[in-house]
C-alpha positions as CSV (number, residue, x, y, z in Angstrom):
1,V,0.0,0.0,0.0
2,R,1.4,3.4,-1.0
3,V,1.6,6.3,1.4
4,A,-1.7,8.3,1.5
5,A,-0.8,10.7,4.3
6,F,2.3,11.7,6.2
7,T,3.1,13.9,9.2
8,T,6.3,15.9,9.3
9,Y,7.5,17.6,12.4
10,S,10.5,19.4,13.8
11,S,12.2,18.3,17.0
12,R,12.4,22.0,18.1
13,P,9.6,23.1,20.4
14,T,8.5,25.8,18.0
15,G,9.0,23.6,15.0
16,V,6.5,23.1,12.2
17,R,4.1,20.2,12.2
18,R,2.5,19.4,8.9
19,V,0.2,16.8,7.6
20,D,0.3,16.0,3.9
21,L,-2.6,14.2,2.4
22,Y,-2.2,12.5,-1.0
23,L,-5.7,12.8,-2.2
24,D,-5.0,10.9,-5.5
25,E,-3.8,7.9,-3.5
26,I,-6.8,8.1,-1.1
27,A,-9.1,8.2,-4.1
28,R,-7.3,5.2,-5.5
29,K,-7.9,3.4,-2.3
30,H,-11.6,4.4,-2.3
31,E,-12.0,2.9,-5.8
32,A,-10.3,-0.3,-4.8
33,L,-12.6,-0.6,-1.8
34,L,-15.7,-0.1,-4.0
35,D,-14.3,-2.8,-6.3
36,V,-14.4,-5.3,-3.4
37,G,-17.8,-4.2,-2.2
38,A,-16.7,-2.1,0.8
39,E,-19.1,0.7,1.4
40,V,-17.1,3.7,2.6
41,S,-17.4,7.2,1.4
42,L,-14.4,9.2,0.1
43,D,-15.0,11.8,2.7
44,D,-14.9,9.1,5.5
45,L,-11.7,7.7,4.0
46,V,-10.1,11.1,4.0
47,G,-11.3,11.6,7.6
48,L,-9.8,8.3,8.6
49,H,-6.4,9.3,7.2
50,L,-6.6,12.7,8.8
51,A,-7.5,11.2,12.2
52,H,-4.6,8.8,11.9
53,E,-2.1,11.6,11.2
54,F,-3.7,13.8,13.9
55,Y,-2.7,11.1,16.4
56,H,0.9,11.5,15.3
57,V,0.7,15.3,15.6
58,L,-0.6,14.8,19.2
59,E,2.1,12.2,19.8
60,F,4.9,14.5,18.7
61,L,3.7,17.5,20.8
62,D,5.6,16.4,23.8
63,G,8.5,14.9,21.8
64,Q,8.0,11.3,22.8
65,R,6.8,8.6,20.5
66,T,4.3,5.9,21.7
67,E,7.1,3.3,21.7
68,E,8.9,5.3,24.4
69,L,5.8,5.4,26.6
70,V,4.7,1.8,26.7
71,P,6.4,-1.0,28.5
72,M,9.2,-2.9,26.8
73,V,8.5,-6.4,25.4
74,R,10.8,-9.3,25.5
75,V,12.1,-10.4,22.1
76,H,14.0,-13.5,21.2
77,G,17.2,-12.6,19.4
78,L,20.7,-14.0,18.7
79,L,21.7,-13.3,22.3
80,G,18.6,-14.7,23.9
81,M,15.6,-12.8,25.2
82,R,16.1,-9.1,25.4
83,P,13.7,-6.2,26.3
84,R,12.9,-4.0,23.3
85,P,10.4,-1.2,22.7
86,P,7.5,-2.4,20.6
87,R,8.4,-1.0,17.2
88,R,4.9,-0.6,15.8
89,A,3.2,0.8,18.9
90,S,2.8,4.2,17.4
91,E,1.1,2.9,14.2
92,V,-1.1,0.5,16.2
93,A,-2.2,3.4,18.5
94,A,-2.7,5.7,15.5
95,H,-4.9,3.1,13.8
96,S,-7.0,2.6,17.0
97,F,-7.3,6.3,17.5
98,A,-8.5,6.8,13.9
99,R,-11.0,4.0,14.1
100,I,-12.5,5.3,17.3
101,W,-12.5,8.9,16.1
102,M,-14.3,8.0,12.8
103,G,-16.7,5.5,14.4
104,R,-18.4,3.9,11.4
105,C,-15.3,3.6,9.1
106,P,-13.5,0.2,8.8
107,H,-10.3,-0.2,10.7
108,P,-7.3,1.3,8.8
109,A,-5.6,-2.1,8.7
110,L,-8.6,-3.6,7.1
111,V,-8.7,-0.8,4.5
112,D,-5.1,-1.5,3.6
113,A,-5.7,-5.3,3.4
114,L,-8.8,-4.8,1.1
115,V,-6.8,-2.4,-1.1
116,L,-4.1,-5.0,-1.5
117,V,-6.7,-7.6,-2.4
118,A,-8.4,-5.3,-4.9
119,S,-5.1,-4.3,-6.5
120,G,-4.1,-8.0,-6.9
121,V,-1.1,-7.7,-4.6
122,V,-2.6,-10.2,-2.2
123,S,-5.1,-12.9,-3.1
124,P,-8.3,-13.3,-1.2
125,E,-7.1,-16.7,-0.1
126,A,-3.8,-15.3,1.2
127,L,-5.7,-12.6,3.2
128,Q,-8.1,-15.3,4.6
129,G,-5.0,-17.4,5.6
130,R,-3.5,-14.4,7.4
131,V,-6.8,-13.8,9.2
132,N,-7.0,-17.4,10.2
133,K,-3.4,-17.4,11.5
134,A,-4.2,-14.2,13.5
135,L,-7.3,-15.9,15.0
136,D,-5.3,-19.0,15.9
137,L,-2.7,-16.8,17.7
138,L,-5.5,-14.9,19.6
139,N,-7.1,-18.2,20.6
140,A,-3.8,-19.6,21.8
141,Y,-3.6,-17.1,24.7
142,P,-5.9,-16.9,27.7
143,T,-8.3,-13.9,27.7
144,C,-9.2,-11.6,30.6
145,D,-12.9,-11.9,31.4
């Protein structure tokens, strides 16, 4: 999936923060979603991307990324188990923020997955396989009731 929005920021306290939306790419995503039967308006898709980037603007206001604020995770590497910051925490948080902010829109990860299927990069069967694997992983761990 190509970049549809991007936030730039300066590390200086008075630095510029800017969100760039690539409306042609968002429109391409919208057409791809319509091709697979997803009912989402272009305005909602633009809003979803804006909300995602707005999270990053908020995140950068205090100069700390989400990865720096959440607990470390233990990762198996060449030298055994080592604590590491969760690399994708910022994107996961921005996706969740955008989904909650927009309400009725599909989750950003689902939008990207459907666009990949519609554009032929991923087959529907491969996507279903990934979903099944994710469900298996989720079911392998106890839940908190």
